[in-house]
C-alpha positions, 0 to 999 in steps of 0.5 A: 521510521519503524514498521511492523513485520509481524514482530516487535517495534524497534527505535524509529528512524525519523523519516516517516512516510507522508500521511495519505490525503483522504479522497474528497467526498462526493456531493451529498445526495438527497434521501430516497423515498421510503419504499413502504410509504403510501402514495399521496392522493392527487387533489381534486381538479378545482373549478376555479383555480386559486392563485398558487405560489411558485415553488422555489427552484431547486438549488444547483449542486455544488462542485463534486469535490466539496463535501457537506452534511447530508440533507435533512429533507426540509426546505428551505435548507439551513444556511451553509457554514462559512467556508474560507472566511474571505470572498473569492479573489478580488471579491467580498465575502458577503455572498459566502454563507449568506442566509437563504432568501425565499423567492417572491411568489409568481402570479399563476396563469389563469386556467393552468392549475386545473389543466395540470391536475387533469393531465396528471390524473390521465397520466396515472390512469394510462400508467396503470393500464400500461402496467397491466398490459405489460404484465400480461404480455410478459406473462404470455411471453414467459409461457413460451419459454426463456430467451436467455443466452448462456455465456458458455455459448459461442464466443461470449465466454472467451475473455482475452487478456492481453500481455501486460494486463494485471490478470496476465501478469498474475497468471504468469507469476503465481505458479512461481510463488509459494506459501511458507510455513515455519514452525519452531521446536516448541510448536510456535510458527507462522506463515509467509511467502516466497518465490522461486529464485532458480531452477535448483529449488532455491526460494527467496523470502524474508528472514523474519518469515523463517526465523522460528525454524532457524534452530531445528524447526520445520519448514514447508513450501506450498505452490498454488497447485497444492503441491507441498514440499519440505524445505531447509534454510540455506542461509539468512541475513537478519540485518538485511531481512533476507533468507534463502531456503531450498526445497527438498526433492524439488521438481524439475519444472521450476520456473524462476521469476524474472528479476527487474532493476530496482534502480530504474523504478520510478515513483508512480510505476504500477506494482503487483504484490503476491502473498498470503495475507493472514494465511490467504494464499495466492492473493494478488493486490495492486498499487503504485510505487509511492516513494523510493529510498524510504528508510525503514527499521524493523524487527523479526519479532524474536525475543533476542532479535536485532533490527533490520535496516533497508532503503525501501521501495514504498508502495500502496499495494495492499500488504498484510501479515503473511505477505512478507517475503513475497514478490513485488512485481512491476507491470511487466511481471519482473520482481522489483522488490521483496515485500517486507514491512508495513506501517500500521495504525495500531498503537498510535501508528506503529503497533505490535499486533496483527494490524492490516494495511493502511496503504503504506507497505515497504519492499527490499529493492531486488538489486540488494536482495539479489546480491544478498541471496547469491552470497547466502547460496554461495557461503550460507552467510551474509556479507555487509558493507561497512564504513568502520564507524559507530553512529547514533541510532537516536532520532534525529533530523540533522544527520548521522552522528559518529559517537564518542565511543563504540559498542562494548567500549570499543573505539567509535572509529575503527583504526585503519578502517574505511572511515579512519582512512577518509579522515572521519572522527567522533563527533562528525555528522554525516549528512549525505552519502552520494546524492542521498540525504542522510538524516539519521543513523538508521538512514545511513546504515540502510543506504550503506547496505544498498552497496557492496563491499569495495564500492566507492562512495562520496560522504559529506559531513559537518565538523565544527560548523564547516562542511566537508566531502570525502571519498570512502571505499566500503569495507566488509563484515561477514555474518550477523554478529 
């Protein structure tokens, strides 16, 4: 699946997020009477009331979740459209969608018509009188002064926000987030978000947020209190889409955000996203974890950019261009991910424009991002786990197929590499890595990069229709080349 992160589209991985189901519509309500319509006059009280047909009883409202067309104000209503084509369980279908039957008229009781009309007239007269008295009393009361109580009086303005509430978590996290402005040497640039990683002034963000400033550009970071600092790039990892910048003349009172454990995140957990969507700094949105281990391929938007791969946390918290690099928090305020990409509805689902949120946002798990950030701070270069084999990046649902030939004519399975030592060969189709289903090459890459070099993983693959399982020790690659 390919997503937008304010950049170009790359070949999609096949595991697309589920399409959100539309919320059921509420029951239709009748139109309110127009405010300017004249009030109909009451008919005169008849001396000898004529028989009157009983008005049809109002139909009961259907279930609140059943949508339907707005009423047109006529009575009787048109017959409802057939719903399911069959009756209820064990019953016939004749009753569903049958035409409305006008109820038989009921004979009136003698003397009631005139009495009802007379009572209504009396009620209207009393209503007019009451209204006049009410206005007079209210006017007299207003002349004596206002009785409004200001919210600033007493304890009425003291709002208590308990620990764990969204307001409390946001208040604690916002001072440790920054809005990043990156500008290239030719004046082009953009806005993103980052958060304080340590007390030395390191800020973690996305690679695509700072990409414009990599080759001699300008960087700045602005805190919610308005203080702005120049910054420099410490290191960036295009494949991981993670970067670390450092504040120049960093203040001594920096408060790093607490880091959570993204491996322990569960679907349904609450999430809080902080960022600068469309340049609107210090914006807080909320949602839940919608899915885990979502394979995502994205691009930083540069003309020579290469795709980034992640096994992402999916959230429905509103994430838009400018949120990139900001923290995704859990209900306790700990960082569980770095907001990185969204699926947009432009261009048929995966557009290149500045499309907004449709409730499908993706974050790099913090356990992976923490490791990458630490490596960048240590050496300035990313370190990637690898298996030493080339796999097809074409769309597939069967697995990750090892190609017959590697890039630039090299061998598809590196001699002496981890895959070769485990017995893997060109043409093998990898279907699982540990307990994760592998349905494509991008999915395999994203899962491998959640591990560190030296980790042992169990790989399941198919060869000639037979399934095999081997244990493999991951190798390493330094840099983005």
